[in-house]
C-alpha positions in Angstrom: 102.6 103.3 104.0 101.2 106.6 102.8 103.6 106.5 99.9 102.5 103.0 98.9 98.8 104.0 99.1 99.6 107.1 96.9 101.3 104.9 94.3 98.4 102.4 94.3 95.9 105.2 93.8 98.0 106.6 91.0 98.2 103.2 89.3 94.4 102.8 89.7 93.9 106.1 88.0 96.2 105.0 85.2 94.3 101.7 84.9 91.1 103.8 84.4 92.9 105.9 81.8 93.9 102.7 79.9 90.3 101.5 80.0 89.2 104.8 78.7 91.7 104.5 75.8 90.4 101.0 75.0 86.8 102.4 74.9 87.9 105.3 72.7 89.5 102.9 70.2 86.4 100.6 70.3 84.2 103.6 69.6 86.6 104.8 66.9 87.5 108.1 68.5 89.7 110.5 66.4 93.3 109.4 66.5 94.6 112.8 67.9 92.3 112.4 70.9 93.4 108.8 71.5 97.1 109.8 71.2 96.6 112.6 73.7 95.2 110.1 76.2 98.1 107.7 75.5 100.5 110.5 76.1 98.8 111.3 79.4 98.8 107.7 80.5 102.5 107.4 79.6 103.4 110.5 81.5 101.4 109.3 84.6 103.1 105.9 84.4 106.5 107.6 84.1 105.8 109.6 87.3 104.9 106.4 89.2 108.2 104.8 87.9 110.2 107.8 89.0 108.6 107.8 92.4 109.4 104.1 92.9 112.9 104.6 91.6 113.5 107.5 94.0 112.2 105.6 97.0 114.2 102.5 96.2 117.3 104.6 95.6 117.0 106.4 98.9 116.4 103.3 100.9 119.1 101.3 99.2 121.6 104.1 99.4 121.1 104.3 103.2 121.6 100.5 103.5 124.6 100.5 101.2 126.3 103.3 103.2 125.5 101.5 106.5 126.8 98.2 105.1 129.8 99.7 103.2 128.6 98.3 99.9 129.3 101.4 97.7 130.5 99.7 94.5 127.8 97.0 94.6 125.2 99.7 95.1 126.4 101.8 92.2 126.2 98.7 89.9 122.7 97.8 91.1 121.5 101.4 90.5 123.1 101.5 87.1 121.4 98.3 86.1 118.0 99.4 87.4 118.3 102.8 85.8 119.2 101.2 82.5 116.1 99.1 82.6 113.9 102.0 83.6 115.1 104.4 81.0 114.7 102.0 78.1 
């Protein structure tokens, strides 16, 4: 549950970053400053996605090994990775 709480806290911080970006645009902040904040929010969101992917991969790998579902697991991970990378 600590991992879930950590992810939720990160997402709430990202939500605050997005609200800050909206405010910057409303107040006509300089483009370079806005883009820097967009890059920071994107990086933070990518970290959350990576953490979720890692957790899912670990849990599903253990289940796949225990249930002898290797090929199915590889296909599932490849599909998930393809959606995440795009």
